[in-house]
C-alpha positions in Angstrom: -16.6 35.1 19.1 -13.9 36.7 18.5 -13.3 39.1 16.4 -10.5 36.5 14.6 -13.6 34.2 14.5 -15.7 36.4 13.2 -13.0 38.1 10.6 -12.3 34.5 9.5 -16.4 33.6 9.2 -16.4 36.7 7.4 -14.5 35.4 5.1 -15.8 32.2 3.8 -19.3 33.3 3.5 -17.3 36.3 1.3 -16.2 33.0 -0.5 -19.9 31.5 -0.8 -21.7 28.2 -2.3 -21.6 29.2 -5.9 -17.5 29.0 -5.5 -18.0 25.9 -3.6 -19.9 24.5 -6.3 -16.3 25.5 -8.8 -14.2 24.0 -6.0 -16.2 20.6 -6.2 -16.0 20.9 -10.0 -12.7 21.1 -10.2 -11.6 18.3 -7.7 -14.2 16.4 -9.7 -12.3 17.1 -12.9 -9.1 15.9 -11.7 -10.6 12.8 -10.3 -13.8 11.3 -11.1 -14.8 11.0 -7.7 -18.1 13.1 -6.4 -17.6 12.0 -3.3 -14.1 12.7 -2.6 -14.1 15.2 -4.3 -16.5 17.1 -1.5 -14.4 15.7 1.6 -11.4 17.9 0.3 -12.7 20.9 0.4 -14.5 20.5 3.3 -11.1 20.3 4.6 -10.0 23.2 2.5 -12.8 25.2 4.7 -11.8 23.6 7.9 -8.2 24.7 6.6 -10.1 28.2 5.7 -10.9 28.3 9.1 -7.6 27.5 10.6 -5.7 29.4 9.0 -2.9 31.6 11.3 -3.0 35.0 9.4 -5.0 36.9 7.3 -6.1 36.0 3.5 -5.8 38.5 1.3 -8.2 36.3 -1.4 -10.1 33.3 0.5 -11.4 31.2 -2.5 -7.5 31.4 -4.0 -6.3 29.9 -0.8 -9.5 27.6 -1.1 -8.3 26.5 -4.3 -5.2 26.2 -4.4 -5.4 23.9 -0.8 -7.9 21.6 -2.4 -5.5 21.2 -5.6 -2.9 20.1 -2.9 -5.2 18.1 -0.8 -5.9 15.8 -4.4 -2.2 15.4 -5.5 -2.0 14.0 -2.4 -4.8 12.3 -2.5 -3.7 10.6 -5.6 -0.5 10.0 -4.0 -1.9 7.7 -1.1 -3.7 6.0 -3.4 -0.7 5.3 -5.7 1.0 4.4 -1.9 -2.2 1.5 -1.4 -2.6 0.2 -4.3 1.8 -0.4 -4.5 1.1 -2.0 -1.5 -1.8 -4.0 -2.6 0.0 -5.4 -5.6 3.2 -6.3 -3.7 0.6 -8.7 -1.2 -1.3 -9.9 -3.8 0.1 -10.4 -7.6 2.3 -12.6 -5.8 0.0 -15.1 -5.1 -2.6 -14.2 -8.0 -1.9 -17.8 -8.8 -3.3 -19.3 -6.2 -6.4 -17.6 -7.2 -7.9 -21.4 -8.3 -9.0 -22.9 -5.1 -10.9 -25.6 -7.3 -8.2 -28.0 -6.7 -7.7 -30.2 -3.1 -3.3 -29.3 -4.7 -4.7 -25.2 -4.8 -6.5 -25.8 -1.6 -3.7 -27.0 0.7 -1.1 -24.7 -0.6 -4.0 -22.1 0.5 -4.1 -23.3 3.8 -0.7 -23.7 4.4 -0.1 -20.3 3.3 -3.1 -18.8 5.5 -1.2 -20.2 8.7 2.1 -18.8 7.2 0.6 -15.7 6.7 -1.5 -15.4 10.3 1.5 -17.4 12.3 3.5 -13.9 10.7 0.8 -11.2 11.6 1.0 -13.1 15.3 4.6 -12.6 15.5 4.3 -8.3 14.3 5.1 -5.7 16.8 1.4 -5.2 18.4 1.9 -1.3 16.8 2.8 -2.5 13.5 0.3 -5.3 13.6 -2.5 -2.6 14.6 -1.6 0.1 12.2 -2.0 -2.7 9.9 -5.4 -3.8 10.7 -6.9 -0.7 10.6 -5.6 0.0 7.2 -6.3 -3.2 5.7 -9.2 -5.1 7.4 -11.2 -1.8 8.6 -10.1 0.2 5.6 -8.8 3.9 6.9 -6.1 5.8 4.7 -2.8 5.5 6.3 -3.8 9.2 7.7 -7.1 8.5 9.7 -5.5 5.8 10.9 -2.3 8.6 11.8 -5.1 10.2 13.3 -6.7 7.9 15.4 -3.7 6.4 17.2 -2.3 9.6 17.6 1.2 9.1 15.4 2.6 11.2 12.0 1.5 10.3 8.7 5.2 8.7 8.1 4.9 6.4 10.9 1.6 4.4 10.1 4.1 4.6 6.7 6.7 3.1 8.3 4.5 0.1 10.4 3.1 -0.4 6.9 5.9 -1.0 5.3 7.4 -3.6 8.5 4.5 -5.1 8.0 4.0 -6.1 4.2 7.9 -6.4 3.7 7.7 -9.2 7.1 4.5 -11.1 6.0 5.6 -11.3 2.0 9.1 -11.8 2.9 7.3 -15.2 5.4 5.5 -16.0 2.2 8.3 -16.1 0.2 10.2 -18.1 2.7 7.4 -20.7 2.8 7.4 -21.1 -0.8 11.5 -21.2 -1.1 11.0 -24.8 1.8 
C-alpha cells in the first residue's frame, strides 16, 4: 500500500468510532432521519479517503462535509417536493374516482399522459422513469447514466413541463 493511502487510513482511524457517532447525531438533529444521516456520514468518510491533500483536522473536515451534504440533501428533497406538487396538485380534484364522470376524466388524462410521455425524447423519458418510477434521487440518476446532476435536472424540468402542458392543453379543450 502507498504511503499516502496509509496516511489517509491513519487519519480515519484517528477520527474513530466515537466521532462517527457524533457525526450521525449531528446530522440526525438536522434531518431527523437516522438512515439518511448514516448515508451522509458514510459519504463524508469516502470524501475524506479521496481528499487530494493532507488534512490538518480530519474531524473538522468530516463535520463540515456532513453539514454540506445535509444542506444538499435538504435542497434535493425540496426540489423533489416542488416537482411532486407541480405534477400532483393541479390534479387533486380528480382523486375522487367514485363517480363514472371522474373515472372517465381520469382515464382520459391518463391516456393524454401516456401519449405525452411516449413523445418525450428517449433520454428525458429514461431520466424521468428512473426518478419517478424507480425512486432514484437525481444524483443517483446522474451517476447511473454517467451525466451531470444539472443535465438530470434539465431533463426532469423538461419532462414535467411537457406532461403538465399536455394535461393543461387537454383541459382547455
